[in-house]
Structure formats: C-alpha cells, structure tokens
C-alpha positions in Angstrom: 34.3 -32.0 10.0 33.4 -29.4 12.7 30.2 -29.6 14.7 27.8 -26.8 15.1 27.5 -25.5 18.7 24.7 -26.6 20.5 21.6 -24.3 20.5 20.8 -23.3 24.0 17.9 -21.1 25.4 19.3 -17.7 26.2 16.4 -16.5 28.3 17.4 -14.9 31.5 15.3 -16.1 34.4 15.7 -13.1 36.8 14.1 -14.7 39.9 16.5 -17.5 39.7 19.6 -15.3 38.6 20.5 -17.7 35.8 20.1 -18.4 32.1 17.6 -21.1 31.1 20.1 -23.2 29.0 17.5 -25.9 27.8 18.4 -27.6 24.5 15.2 -29.2 23.7 13.2 -27.7 20.9 15.2 -24.6 20.8 14.5 -22.3 17.7 15.9 -18.9 16.8 13.9 -15.8 17.4 14.8 -12.1 17.1 15.9 -11.9 20.8 18.0 -15.1 20.2 17.5 -18.7 20.8 14.6 -19.8 22.8 13.0 -23.0 24.1 9.4 -23.5 23.7 8.6 -22.1 27.2 10.4 -18.8 26.5 9.3 -17.9 23.0 8.2 -14.1 22.7 4.5 -15.3 22.5 4.8 -17.7 25.4 6.4 -14.9 27.7 3.2 -12.8 26.8 0.9 -15.7 27.9 -0.3 -16.4 24.2 -0.4 -19.7 22.5 2.0 -20.4 19.7 0.7 -19.9 16.1 0.2 -23.2 14.4 1.7 -23.7 11.1 -0.3 -22.8 8.3 -1.0 -24.4 4.9 1.6 -22.5 3.1 1.1 -20.7 -0.2 -1.9 -21.3 -2.5 -1.4 -23.8 -5.3 -1.4 -21.1 -8.0 0.6 -18.5 -6.3 3.6 -18.8 -8.8 1.3 -19.0 -12.0 -0.8 -16.0 -11.4 -0.1 -13.2 -13.9 2.0 -10.3 -12.4 0.6 -6.9 -12.5 4.2 -5.8 -13.6 3.7 -7.6 -17.1 0.5 -5.4 -17.6 2.3 -2.2 -16.7 4.9 -2.9 -19.4 2.1 -3.2 -21.9 0.7 0.2 -20.9 4.2 1.6 -20.8 4.7 0.4 -24.5 1.5 2.1 -25.5 2.6 5.3 -23.8 5.9 5.4 -25.5 4.4 4.6 -28.9 1.7 7.2 -28.5 4.3 9.8 -27.3 2.9 10.3 -23.8 6.0 8.9 -22.3 9.6 9.9 -23.4 11.9 7.1 -24.4 15.0 6.7 -26.5 14.9 5.7 -30.1 15.8 2.1 -29.3 13.0 1.8 -26.7 10.6 3.4 -29.0 11.3 0.9 -31.8 11.1 -2.0 -29.2 7.9 -0.6 -27.9 6.4 -0.1 -31.4 7.2 -3.9 -32.3 5.5 -5.1 -29.0 2.4 -3.0 -29.7 2.2 -3.9 -33.4 2.6 -7.6 -32.6 -0.4 -7.5 -30.0 -2.4 -5.5 -32.5 -3.5 -3.1 -29.7 -2.6 0.0 -31.7 -2.2 1.1 -35.1 
C-alpha cells in the first residue's frame, strides 16, 4: 500500500528566498497547500472564519420550487397555453385530474 505524499506549505517567503515547507495543520486552498500562517486570509491580515453550524435541520425536507413549477406546467399543457406532445398532454391531464385543480 502506497503512502500519500506529505502535505507541505508551498508559500514562497520572498525575504528568506525559500518555501515555508511546514507540515503542521496544512490544508488545501486555491493557490495550493498552506499552513495556518500562510492561508489567503492570514496573508491579508484577517482572522480565519470559524466553522459554522452547518445546514439547517429542515434543509433537505423543504418543498422544492421545482415541484410547484411542474404543477403549473401541467396546467399550462392541459389548458393549451403550452405546447406538448400527445403523451405529455395525457400525462399532464392525469396529473391535473388527480389533483382536482382543473376540470
């Protein structure tokens, strides 16, 4: 089993003419692997953003607006406001009739 190469900070320290090469706490950012002292925010003199609480509890259970648009699309197909094939028209008629929204 091959080992992964060690992650080292790739920040160039211009005044010392060398790379940082620290391996403690190194994470990947867009410019490459950086230690906590050389993250993009640290180089600008800003504090790191603390990790947040994550997604809200109901994030995956909320009703998608796409479902609502499908209902309106079915109504538009049945009423003739939207063009569709005969198969799509029959399917839309079934959906609308089962919901009792039209007819």
